[in-house]
PyMOL CGO cylinders between C-alpha atoms (Angstrom):
from pymol import cmd
from pymol.cgo import CYLINDER

trace = [
    CYLINDER, 233.13, 79.80, 112.68, 233.24, 76.35, 114.23, 0.3, 1, 1, 1, 1, 1, 1,
    CYLINDER, 233.24, 76.35, 114.23, 236.11, 76.20, 116.71, 0.3, 1, 1, 1, 1, 1, 1,
    CYLINDER, 236.11, 76.20, 116.71, 237.58, 73.99, 117.80, 0.3, 1, 1, 1, 1, 1, 1,
    CYLINDER, 237.58, 73.99, 117.80, 236.86, 71.84, 114.78, 0.3, 1, 1, 1, 1, 1, 1,
    CYLINDER, 236.86, 71.84, 114.78, 235.04, 68.65, 115.80, 0.3, 1, 1, 1, 1, 1, 1,
    CYLINDER, 235.04, 68.65, 115.80, 236.52, 65.17, 115.80, 0.3, 1, 1, 1, 1, 1, 1,
    CYLINDER, 236.52, 65.17, 115.80, 234.05, 62.68, 114.35, 0.3, 1, 1, 1, 1, 1, 1,
    CYLINDER, 234.05, 62.68, 114.35, 234.28, 58.90, 114.57, 0.3, 1, 1, 1, 1, 1, 1,
    CYLINDER, 234.28, 58.90, 114.57, 233.45, 56.69, 111.61, 0.3, 1, 1, 1, 1, 1, 1,
    CYLINDER, 233.45, 56.69, 111.61, 233.67, 52.97, 111.00, 0.3, 1, 1, 1, 1, 1, 1,
    CYLINDER, 233.67, 52.97, 111.00, 235.54, 51.52, 108.04, 0.3, 1, 1, 1, 1, 1, 1,
    CYLINDER, 235.54, 51.52, 108.04, 236.53, 47.90, 107.44, 0.3, 1, 1, 1, 1, 1, 1,
    CYLINDER, 236.53, 47.90, 107.44, 235.52, 46.99, 110.97, 0.3, 1, 1, 1, 1, 1, 1,
    CYLINDER, 235.52, 46.99, 110.97, 237.70, 49.65, 112.58, 0.3, 1, 1, 1, 1, 1, 1,
    CYLINDER, 237.70, 49.65, 112.58, 236.83, 52.99, 114.16, 0.3, 1, 1, 1, 1, 1, 1,
    CYLINDER, 236.83, 52.99, 114.16, 238.66, 56.06, 112.87, 0.3, 1, 1, 1, 1, 1, 1,
    CYLINDER, 238.66, 56.06, 112.87, 238.48, 59.58, 114.23, 0.3, 1, 1, 1, 1, 1, 1,
    CYLINDER, 238.48, 59.58, 114.23, 238.69, 62.44, 111.74, 0.3, 1, 1, 1, 1, 1, 1,
    CYLINDER, 238.69, 62.44, 111.74, 239.33, 66.05, 112.71, 0.3, 1, 1, 1, 1, 1, 1,
    CYLINDER, 239.33, 66.05, 112.71, 236.86, 68.04, 110.60, 0.3, 1, 1, 1, 1, 1, 1,
    CYLINDER, 236.86, 68.04, 110.60, 238.85, 71.19, 109.84, 0.3, 1, 1, 1, 1, 1, 1,
    CYLINDER, 238.85, 71.19, 109.84, 236.69, 71.59, 106.72, 0.3, 1, 1, 1, 1, 1, 1,
    CYLINDER, 236.69, 71.59, 106.72, 233.92, 72.77, 109.06, 0.3, 1, 1, 1, 1, 1, 1,
    CYLINDER, 233.92, 72.77, 109.06, 235.86, 75.71, 110.55, 0.3, 1, 1, 1, 1, 1, 1,
    CYLINDER, 235.86, 75.71, 110.55, 234.60, 78.25, 107.99, 0.3, 1, 1, 1, 1, 1, 1,
    CYLINDER, 234.60, 78.25, 107.99, 233.21, 77.92, 104.45, 0.3, 1, 1, 1, 1, 1, 1,
    CYLINDER, 233.21, 77.92, 104.45, 235.81, 80.32, 102.97, 0.3, 1, 1, 1, 1, 1, 1,
    CYLINDER, 235.81, 80.32, 102.97, 238.95, 79.41, 104.92, 0.3, 1, 1, 1, 1, 1, 1,
    CYLINDER, 238.95, 79.41, 104.92, 239.18, 76.07, 106.64, 0.3, 1, 1, 1, 1, 1, 1,
    CYLINDER, 239.18, 76.07, 106.64, 241.92, 73.69, 107.69, 0.3, 1, 1, 1, 1, 1, 1,
    CYLINDER, 241.92, 73.69, 107.69, 245.42, 74.80, 106.83, 0.3, 1, 1, 1, 1, 1, 1,
    CYLINDER, 245.42, 74.80, 106.83, 244.09, 77.99, 105.20, 0.3, 1, 1, 1, 1, 1, 1,
    CYLINDER, 244.09, 77.99, 105.20, 242.51, 79.01, 108.50, 0.3, 1, 1, 1, 1, 1, 1,
    CYLINDER, 242.51, 79.01, 108.50, 245.81, 78.39, 110.29, 0.3, 1, 1, 1, 1, 1, 1,
    CYLINDER, 245.81, 78.39, 110.29, 247.75, 80.25, 107.60, 0.3, 1, 1, 1, 1, 1, 1,
    CYLINDER, 247.75, 80.25, 107.60, 245.44, 83.28, 107.85, 0.3, 1, 1, 1, 1, 1, 1,
    CYLINDER, 245.44, 83.28, 107.85, 244.84, 83.10, 111.63, 0.3, 1, 1, 1, 1, 1, 1,
    CYLINDER, 244.84, 83.10, 111.63, 246.68, 86.35, 112.39, 0.3, 1, 1, 1, 1, 1, 1,
    CYLINDER, 246.68, 86.35, 112.39, 244.81, 88.23, 109.67, 0.3, 1, 1, 1, 1, 1, 1,
    CYLINDER, 244.81, 88.23, 109.67, 241.44, 86.74, 110.63, 0.3, 1, 1, 1, 1, 1, 1,
    CYLINDER, 241.44, 86.74, 110.63, 241.87, 88.14, 114.14, 0.3, 1, 1, 1, 1, 1, 1,
    CYLINDER, 241.87, 88.14, 114.14, 243.31, 91.50, 113.05, 0.3, 1, 1, 1, 1, 1, 1,
    CYLINDER, 243.31, 91.50, 113.05, 241.30, 94.68, 113.48, 0.3, 1, 1, 1, 1, 1, 1,
    CYLINDER, 241.30, 94.68, 113.48, 239.93, 95.62, 110.02, 0.3, 1, 1, 1, 1, 1, 1,
    CYLINDER, 239.93, 95.62, 110.02, 241.29, 99.17, 110.40, 0.3, 1, 1, 1, 1, 1, 1,
    CYLINDER, 241.29, 99.17, 110.40, 244.86, 97.91, 110.87, 0.3, 1, 1, 1, 1, 1, 1,
    CYLINDER, 244.86, 97.91, 110.87, 245.28, 96.76, 107.25, 0.3, 1, 1, 1, 1, 1, 1,
    CYLINDER, 245.28, 96.76, 107.25, 244.17, 98.35, 103.98, 0.3, 1, 1, 1, 1, 1, 1,
    CYLINDER, 244.17, 98.35, 103.98, 245.65, 96.08, 101.29, 0.3, 1, 1, 1, 1, 1, 1,
    CYLINDER, 245.65, 96.08, 101.29, 247.01, 92.54, 101.08, 0.3, 1, 1, 1, 1, 1, 1,
    CYLINDER, 247.01, 92.54, 101.08, 249.27, 91.56, 98.18, 0.3, 1, 1, 1, 1, 1, 1,
    CYLINDER, 249.27, 91.56, 98.18, 249.93, 87.90, 97.38, 0.3, 1, 1, 1, 1, 1, 1,
    CYLINDER, 249.93, 87.90, 97.38, 251.71, 85.97, 94.64, 0.3, 1, 1, 1, 1, 1, 1,
    CYLINDER, 251.71, 85.97, 94.64, 250.97, 82.51, 93.28, 0.3, 1, 1, 1, 1, 1, 1,
    CYLINDER, 250.97, 82.51, 93.28, 249.48, 80.29, 90.62, 0.3, 1, 1, 1, 1, 1, 1,
    CYLINDER, 249.48, 80.29, 90.62, 246.23, 80.77, 88.74, 0.3, 1, 1, 1, 1, 1, 1,
    CYLINDER, 246.23, 80.77, 88.74, 244.45, 77.93, 90.57, 0.3, 1, 1, 1, 1, 1, 1,
    CYLINDER, 244.45, 77.93, 90.57, 245.55, 78.77, 94.11, 0.3, 1, 1, 1, 1, 1, 1,
    CYLINDER, 245.55, 78.77, 94.11, 243.16, 77.78, 96.88, 0.3, 1, 1, 1, 1, 1, 1,
    CYLINDER, 243.16, 77.78, 96.88, 245.03, 80.14, 99.19, 0.3, 1, 1, 1, 1, 1, 1,
    CYLINDER, 245.03, 80.14, 99.19, 244.22, 83.02, 96.83, 0.3, 1, 1, 1, 1, 1, 1,
    CYLINDER, 244.22, 83.02, 96.83, 240.52, 82.23, 97.09, 0.3, 1, 1, 1, 1, 1, 1,
    CYLINDER, 240.52, 82.23, 97.09, 240.70, 82.19, 100.90, 0.3, 1, 1, 1, 1, 1, 1,
    CYLINDER, 240.70, 82.19, 100.90, 242.66, 85.45, 101.05, 0.3, 1, 1, 1, 1, 1, 1,
    CYLINDER, 242.66, 85.45, 101.05, 240.18, 87.10, 98.67, 0.3, 1, 1, 1, 1, 1, 1,
    CYLINDER, 240.18, 87.10, 98.67, 237.27, 85.96, 100.87, 0.3, 1, 1, 1, 1, 1, 1,
    CYLINDER, 237.27, 85.96, 100.87, 239.02, 87.27, 103.98, 0.3, 1, 1, 1, 1, 1, 1,
    CYLINDER, 239.02, 87.27, 103.98, 239.67, 90.64, 102.33, 0.3, 1, 1, 1, 1, 1, 1,
    CYLINDER, 239.67, 90.64, 102.33, 236.02, 90.85, 101.30, 0.3, 1, 1, 1, 1, 1, 1,
    CYLINDER, 236.02, 90.85, 101.30, 234.90, 90.16, 104.88, 0.3, 1, 1, 1, 1, 1, 1,
    CYLINDER, 234.90, 90.16, 104.88, 237.34, 92.68, 106.36, 0.3, 1, 1, 1, 1, 1, 1,
    CYLINDER, 237.34, 92.68, 106.36, 236.81, 95.36, 103.69, 0.3, 1, 1, 1, 1, 1, 1,
    CYLINDER, 236.81, 95.36, 103.69, 240.46, 95.21, 102.58, 0.3, 1, 1, 1, 1, 1, 1,
    CYLINDER, 240.46, 95.21, 102.58, 241.78, 95.60, 99.06, 0.3, 1, 1, 1, 1, 1, 1,
    CYLINDER, 241.78, 95.60, 99.06, 243.38, 92.46, 97.61, 0.3, 1, 1, 1, 1, 1, 1,
    CYLINDER, 243.38, 92.46, 97.61, 245.99, 92.41, 94.86, 0.3, 1, 1, 1, 1, 1, 1,
    CYLINDER, 245.99, 92.41, 94.86, 246.98, 89.02, 93.48, 0.3, 1, 1, 1, 1, 1, 1,
    CYLINDER, 246.98, 89.02, 93.48, 249.99, 88.64, 91.23, 0.3, 1, 1, 1, 1, 1, 1,
    CYLINDER, 249.99, 88.64, 91.23, 249.91, 85.52, 89.06, 0.3, 1, 1, 1, 1, 1, 1,
    CYLINDER, 249.91, 85.52, 89.06, 252.89, 83.61, 87.78, 0.3, 1, 1, 1, 1, 1, 1,
    CYLINDER, 252.89, 83.61, 87.78, 253.58, 84.55, 84.16, 0.3, 1, 1, 1, 1, 1, 1,
    CYLINDER, 253.58, 84.55, 84.16, 254.30, 81.09, 82.80, 0.3, 1, 1, 1, 1, 1, 1,
    CYLINDER, 254.30, 81.09, 82.80, 252.11, 79.89, 79.96, 0.3, 1, 1, 1, 1, 1, 1,
    CYLINDER, 252.11, 79.89, 79.96, 249.47, 77.55, 81.22, 0.3, 1, 1, 1, 1, 1, 1,
    CYLINDER, 249.47, 77.55, 81.22, 247.34, 75.10, 79.26, 0.3, 1, 1, 1, 1, 1, 1,
    CYLINDER, 247.34, 75.10, 79.26, 244.92, 72.83, 81.03, 0.3, 1, 1, 1, 1, 1, 1,
    CYLINDER, 244.92, 72.83, 81.03, 243.65, 69.76, 79.21, 0.3, 1, 1, 1, 1, 1, 1,
    CYLINDER, 243.65, 69.76, 79.21, 241.82, 67.32, 81.47, 0.3, 1, 1, 1, 1, 1, 1,
    CYLINDER, 241.82, 67.32, 81.47, 241.02, 64.65, 78.86, 0.3, 1, 1, 1, 1, 1, 1,
    CYLINDER, 241.02, 64.65, 78.86, 244.37, 62.80, 79.08, 0.3, 1, 1, 1, 1, 1, 1,
    CYLINDER, 244.37, 62.80, 79.08, 244.20, 62.78, 82.89, 0.3, 1, 1, 1, 1, 1, 1,
    CYLINDER, 244.20, 62.78, 82.89, 240.70, 61.31, 82.79, 0.3, 1, 1, 1, 1, 1, 1,
    CYLINDER, 240.70, 61.31, 82.79, 241.45, 58.73, 80.09, 0.3, 1, 1, 1, 1, 1, 1,
    CYLINDER, 241.45, 58.73, 80.09, 244.65, 57.33, 81.58, 0.3, 1, 1, 1, 1, 1, 1,
    CYLINDER, 244.65, 57.33, 81.58, 246.33, 57.61, 84.99, 0.3, 1, 1, 1, 1, 1, 1,
    CYLINDER, 246.33, 57.61, 84.99, 249.19, 60.02, 85.58, 0.3, 1, 1, 1, 1, 1, 1,
    CYLINDER, 249.19, 60.02, 85.58, 252.63, 58.62, 84.91, 0.3, 1, 1, 1, 1, 1, 1,
    CYLINDER, 252.63, 58.62, 84.91, 255.74, 60.79, 85.32, 0.3, 1, 1, 1, 1, 1, 1,
]
cmd.load_cgo(trace, "trace")
């Protein structure tokens, strides 16, 4: 783990910007996912046996929780929303989104 996450300067359009690189904290849970899971990351592996979570089928949080459970040796149960889901990327690529 890379903590605290570094702040890196970069130049754009003649100005200097500083970017906090939370994406470098950990490959499986970085940025807001690290903060969301902080308590669990620092929990003794013997204190928890199973984590249950609920969300959508493309949840980044689910991926981070699954990685954490794998590292800690915990069981992970993920309950997906039951709505019908159809993903078709062609329209989004051909023309911009318009509500």
